[in-house]
C-alpha positions as CSV (number, residue, x, y, z in Angstrom):
1,M,114.9,98.7,120.1
2,Y,114.3,99.2,116.3
3,L,117.0,98.8,113.7
4,P,115.9,100.3,110.3
5,V,118.3,98.3,108.1
6,A,115.9,96.9,105.4
7,P,116.1,99.0,102.3
8,Q,113.6,97.4,100.0
9,V,109.9,98.1,100.0
10,V,107.9,95.2,98.6
11,A,104.3,96.6,98.6
12,R,102.1,99.6,99.2
13,T,98.4,99.7,100.0
14,R,96.1,102.2,98.3
15,F,95.6,103.8,101.7
16,S,99.3,104.5,102.4
17,P,101.4,107.4,101.1
18,P,104.8,106.8,99.3
19,T,107.7,106.1,101.6
20,P,108.8,109.5,103.0
21,L,112.4,110.6,102.4
22,R,112.9,110.9,106.2
23,S,112.7,107.1,106.5
24,G,116.4,106.7,106.4
25,C,117.9,103.2,106.1
26,L,121.0,102.4,108.1
27,M,123.8,100.1,106.8
28,V,124.4,97.2,109.2
29,P,127.8,98.5,110.5
30,E,126.2,101.9,111.2
31,A,123.3,100.2,113.0
32,M,125.5,98.0,115.1
33,E,127.7,100.9,116.2
34,L,124.7,102.9,117.3
35,L,123.1,99.8,118.9
36,D,126.2,99.2,120.9
37,G,126.1,102.7,122.3
38,V,122.4,102.4,123.3
39,M,122.9,99.0,124.9
40,Q,125.7,100.3,127.0
41,E,123.4,103.0,128.3
42,R,120.2,101.1,128.8
43,G,120.8,97.5,127.9
44,K,119.0,96.0,130.8
45,S,115.8,97.7,129.7
46,I,115.9,96.4,126.2
47,A,113.7,93.2,125.8
48,M,113.8,92.9,122.0
49,V,115.8,94.2,119.0
50,A,113.4,94.5,116.0
51,I,114.3,94.6,112.4
52,T,111.5,96.8,111.0
53,G,111.9,98.9,107.9
54,P,111.9,101.2,106.2
55,G,111.4,98.3,103.9
56,D,110.6,94.6,104.4
57,P,113.5,92.7,106.1
58,L,112.8,89.5,104.1
59,A,113.2,91.3,100.8
60,T,117.0,91.6,101.5
61,P,117.7,88.4,103.4
62,D,121.5,88.8,103.4
63,I,121.3,92.2,105.1
64,T,118.7,90.9,107.6
65,L,120.5,87.7,108.5
66,E,123.8,89.6,109.0
67,A,122.1,92.1,111.3
68,V,120.3,89.3,113.3
69,Q,123.5,87.2,113.6
70,L,125.5,90.2,114.9
71,V,122.8,91.1,117.4
72,H,122.5,87.5,118.6
73,E,126.2,87.1,119.0
74,R,126.7,90.3,120.9
75,Y,123.5,90.2,123.0
76,P,122.4,86.6,123.3
77,A,119.9,87.3,126.1
78,V,117.9,89.8,124.0
79,K,115.0,88.6,121.8
80,I,115.1,89.4,118.1
81,G,111.9,90.1,116.1
82,L,111.0,91.3,112.7
83,K,107.9,92.7,110.9
84,T,107.2,91.5,107.4
85,L,104.5,91.0,104.7
86,G,105.7,87.4,104.6
87,L,107.1,87.1,101.0
88,G,109.9,84.6,101.2
89,S,109.2,83.6,104.8
90,E,108.8,79.9,104.1
91,K,112.2,79.7,102.3
92,L,113.9,81.7,105.0
93,A,112.3,80.3,108.1
94,G,115.2,77.9,109.0
95,D,117.9,80.5,108.3
96,L,116.0,83.1,110.5
97,A,115.7,80.6,113.4
98,R,119.4,79.6,113.2
99,A,120.4,83.3,113.1
100,G,118.5,84.0,116.3
101,V,115.0,85.3,115.4
102,N,112.4,84.6,118.1
103,Y,109.4,86.6,116.9
104,V,107.7,87.5,113.7
105,E,104.8,89.9,113.2
106,M,103.2,89.2,109.8
107,Q,100.9,91.7,108.1
108,V,97.9,89.6,106.8
109,D,95.0,91.8,105.6
110,G,93.1,89.0,103.8
111,I,93.1,85.5,102.6
112,K,91.0,86.0,99.5
113,T,92.2,87.5,96.2
114,D,89.3,89.8,95.6
115,I,89.7,91.5,99.0
116,L,93.5,92.0,98.7
117,E,93.1,93.4,95.1
118,K,91.1,96.3,96.6
119,I,93.6,96.9,99.4
120,Y,97.0,96.8,97.6
121,A,98.2,99.4,95.0
122,W,101.1,97.2,94.1
123,I,103.2,94.3,95.3
124,R,106.8,93.8,94.2
125,P,108.2,90.4,95.3
126,G,111.5,90.9,93.5
127,L,112.7,93.7,91.2
128,K,109.6,93.4,89.0
129,T,106.2,94.7,90.0
130,L,103.5,92.0,89.3
131,K,99.9,92.6,88.3
132,V,98.0,93.0,91.5
133,G,95.8,89.9,90.9
134,E,98.8,87.7,90.2
135,A,100.7,89.3,93.1
136,V,98.0,88.8,95.8
137,D,97.6,85.1,94.8
138,L,101.4,84.8,95.4
139,L,101.1,86.7,98.7
140,I,98.4,84.5,100.0
141,R,100.4,81.3,99.3
142,E,103.6,82.8,100.7
143,Q,101.9,83.9,103.9
144,R,100.1,80.5,104.5
145,N,103.3,78.5,103.9
146,G,105.4,81.0,105.8
147,V,103.4,81.0,109.0
148,S,103.6,77.2,109.2
149,A,107.3,77.1,108.3
150,L,108.1,79.7,111.0
151,R,106.2,77.8,113.6
152,F,108.0,74.6,112.6
153,H,111.2,76.3,113.5
154,N,109.8,77.5,116.8
155,I,109.5,81.2,115.9
156,E,106.6,82.9,117.5
157,V,104.2,84.4,115.0
158,T,101.6,87.1,115.5
159,I,99.3,88.1,112.8
160,L,98.8,91.9,112.3
161,T,95.6,92.9,110.5
162,T,94.5,96.4,109.5
163,L,90.7,96.8,109.7
164,Y,89.5,98.5,106.5
165,P,85.7,99.2,106.8
166,G,83.8,97.8,103.8
167,L,86.8,95.9,102.6
168,N,88.1,93.3,105.0
169,I,86.6,94.0,108.5
170,D,83.9,91.3,108.1
171,H,86.6,88.9,106.7
172,V,88.7,89.1,109.9
173,P,87.2,86.0,111.7
174,K,88.1,83.9,108.7
175,I,91.7,85.2,108.7
176,S,91.9,84.4,112.4
177,A,90.6,80.9,112.0
178,A,92.9,80.2,109.0
179,M,96.0,81.5,110.8
180,M,95.2,79.5,114.0
181,V,95.3,76.3,111.9
182,L,98.7,77.3,110.5
183,G,100.1,77.8,114.0
184,A,99.9,81.6,114.7
185,G,99.9,82.4,118.4
186,G,97.9,85.6,118.4
187,M,96.3,88.4,116.3
188,A,96.7,92.1,116.6
189,L,94.0,94.3,115.1
190,M,94.8,97.8,114.0
191,P,91.8,100.1,112.9
192,Y,92.6,101.9,109.6
193,A,93.4,105.6,110.1
194,P,93.6,108.0,107.1
195,E,97.2,109.1,106.1
196,S,98.1,112.3,104.3
197,G,99.2,111.8,100.8
198,A,97.5,108.5,100.3
199,E,95.9,107.5,97.0
200,V,92.6,106.6,98.7
201,D,91.0,108.1,101.8
202,M,88.0,106.8,103.8
203,E,86.6,106.9,107.3
204,S,88.1,104.9,110.1
205,P,86.0,102.0,111.4
206,A,83.5,102.8,114.1
207,P,84.6,101.6,117.6
208,R,81.4,99.5,117.9
209,A,82.3,97.7,114.7
210,V,85.9,97.1,115.9
211,Q,84.7,95.7,119.2
212,A,82.2,93.4,117.5
213,I,84.8,92.0,115.0
214,T,87.4,91.6,117.8
215,E,85.0,89.4,119.8
216,K,84.5,87.2,116.7
217,A,88.2,87.0,115.9
218,R,89.0,86.1,119.5
219,I,87.1,82.7,119.1
220,S,90.1,81.4,117.1
221,L,93.1,83.4,118.2
222,P,94.0,85.5,121.3
223,I,93.8,89.2,120.5
224,V,97.0,90.9,121.5
225,E,98.7,94.3,121.2
226,P,101.2,94.6,118.3
227,L,104.8,94.8,119.5
228,L,106.3,96.2,116.3
229,L,104.7,99.4,115.2
230,D,104.9,101.3,111.9
231,Q,106.0,104.4,113.8
232,P,108.1,102.8,116.5
233,G,109.4,106.1,117.8
234,E,105.9,106.7,119.2
235,A,105.9,103.6,121.3
236,A,106.4,104.1,125.0
237,G,109.9,103.1,126.1
238,S,111.1,102.2,122.6
239,V,114.3,103.5,120.9
240,T,114.7,103.9,117.1
241,L,118.2,104.2,115.7
242,Q,117.9,107.2,113.4
243,A,119.8,107.6,110.1
244,P,122.2,110.6,109.9
245,P,120.7,113.9,108.7
246,L,119.9,114.3,105.1
247,P,123.0,114.9,102.9
248,R,123.5,118.3,101.5
249,P,125.2,119.6,98.3
250,T,128.8,120.7,98.4
251,G,131.0,122.7,96.1
252,T,132.5,119.6,94.5
253,R,129.3,117.5,94.6
254,P,126.4,119.9,93.9
255,N,124.1,117.5,92.1
256,V,121.4,114.7,92.7
257,A,121.1,111.5,90.7
258,V,117.6,110.0,90.4
259,V,116.5,106.5,89.4
260,S,113.1,106.6,87.6
261,S,111.2,104.8,84.9
262,N,109.1,107.8,83.9
263,G,110.8,111.0,84.9
264,I,108.1,111.8,87.4
265,E,108.4,109.3,90.3
266,I,111.3,107.6,92.1
267,D,110.1,104.1,91.4
268,L,113.0,101.8,90.5
269,H,115.5,99.6,92.4
270,L,119.0,100.9,91.9
271,G,120.0,97.6,90.3
272,Q,117.4,98.3,87.6
273,A,119.0,101.6,86.6
274,I,119.8,101.9,82.9
275,R,120.3,105.6,83.1
276,L,120.1,108.3,85.8
277,L,118.5,111.7,85.8
278,I,120.9,114.4,87.1
279,Y,119.4,117.3,88.9
280,G,121.3,120.4,90.1
281,P,121.1,124.1,90.7
282,R,120.8,126.5,87.8
283,K,122.6,129.9,87.8
284,D,119.7,131.4,89.7
285,G,120.0,128.7,92.4
286,L,116.8,126.7,91.6
287,A,117.2,123.0,91.1
288,C,116.2,121.5,87.8
289,L,116.9,118.6,85.5
290,L,120.4,119.1,83.9
291,E,121.0,115.9,81.9
292,T,120.7,112.1,81.8
293,R,123.7,109.7,82.2
294,D,123.9,106.1,81.3
295,A,124.6,103.6,84.1
296,P,127.4,101.0,83.8
297,E,126.4,97.6,82.4
298,P,125.0,95.2,85.1
299,G,126.7,92.0,86.0
300,T,130.2,93.2,86.6
301,A,132.0,93.3,90.0
302,E,133.1,96.9,89.3
303,R,129.6,98.2,88.4
304,W,129.2,100.3,91.6
305,S,132.6,101.8,91.6
306,E,132.1,102.6,87.9
307,L,128.8,104.2,88.8
308,A,130.5,106.3,91.5
309,A,132.9,107.6,88.8
310,V,129.9,108.4,86.5
311,L,128.3,110.4,89.4
312,H,131.5,112.1,90.5
313,D,129.6,115.4,91.0
314,C,126.6,114.0,92.8
315,F,126.2,113.9,96.6
316,V,123.2,111.6,96.7
317,I,121.2,109.0,94.6
318,L,117.4,108.7,95.0
319,A,116.0,105.2,94.4
320,A,113.0,103.1,95.5
321,S,115.3,100.5,97.0
322,A,118.9,99.4,96.8
323,G,121.1,96.6,98.1
324,D,123.7,96.8,100.8
325,T,126.7,96.4,98.5
326,P,126.0,99.4,96.2
327,R,125.2,101.5,99.3
328,R,128.5,100.6,100.9
329,V,130.6,101.2,97.8
330,L,128.9,104.4,96.9
331,A,129.1,105.7,100.5
332,K,132.9,105.2,100.5
333,A,133.0,107.3,97.3
334,G,131.0,110.1,99.1
335,I,127.6,109.4,97.5
336,K,124.6,108.6,99.9
337,V,121.8,106.4,98.7
338,L,118.4,107.5,99.9
339,I,115.3,105.2,99.7
340,T,112.0,106.9,98.9
341,E,109.1,106.5,96.5
342,D,107.8,110.0,96.2
343,N,107.7,112.4,93.2
344,I,111.1,113.6,92.0
345,E,110.4,117.4,92.0
346,G,109.3,117.6,95.6
347,T,112.0,115.3,96.9
348,V,114.9,117.1,95.1
349,D,113.5,120.3,96.5
350,V,113.8,119.0,100.0
351,L,117.5,118.1,99.5
352,Y,118.2,121.7,98.5
353,G,116.5,123.0,101.6
354,G,113.0,123.6,100.3
355,G,109.7,122.1,101.2
356,K,107.7,119.5,99.4
357,K,106.3,120.7,96.1
358,G,104.5,119.2,93.2
359,K,101.9,116.5,93.1
360,K,102.2,113.3,94.9
361,G,103.4,110.5,92.7
362,K,101.6,107.1,92.5
363,S,103.8,104.1,92.5
364,H,103.3,101.5,89.8
């Protein structure tokens, strides 16, 4: 059972497309209401509830811990897992264990800076995107410390590694050996597969190469199947709680607000918004940029209710990520927050009933 309650994306590889608009993020009360319904119907068949996306659950620990605690309180016999890149895992290990987490799948694609620099397009540990070299050094430290901290708190850890030919595939045995020393219990190997809209495209690894590297990695860690998939709806027997359908314009709320640093891509956290781009239909019905509006000053308790007033004619805000509090406040005011990292033009077009248009944006 998958609960998509994590709104903040912390990284993207050069081989992955921007987060699609369809990857809706549920607020915790919505997720629990839907979860209760599914558990009533097929609770005996649910072995694990997984916190997996559309962002990284450790990027918003308050949201994740609230969801884990509620699941554990209501369904104490069900295991709870999460999938993460590992940023913040050392600091949060004790809290996760006390809340009820049993299992963590951590994405580890390398333990050397020069390899990870070739894999990641960007990494954003907080609200600020770091230079890739600096960010991957931080990632390596956080993953090493995180695995050992999670194991100290009796949380099972499986390492998930994507096999990129020519980049990290020959490096996998070293990853396996290092993670074994830190206490990981198994390793899942996923051959790279090209994705539409990605910045970089290359061939998938040959089956013979995958088999050869699997045998070498198995010397240190058992090779297992991943439990938590990037596209969980495709897993046999799994259930993903889907967000409601995309919001649509109304007579009183015909416009879309966008958070962007450059006017081309949706690439900022809502909390970073200084001003918002307002898109809406022209007289001929086509959506276009109408104006910009200043966001309320940060740091005040009323900021999000003030923002709702500023966006009185908007039905949705597009942002790269957003916290649970603004999403709740804005939702009560009739404004949905959608998490995506695509280009503005194509995404706005989708909200007005069109198809994706324009060039794909590259996140920075």
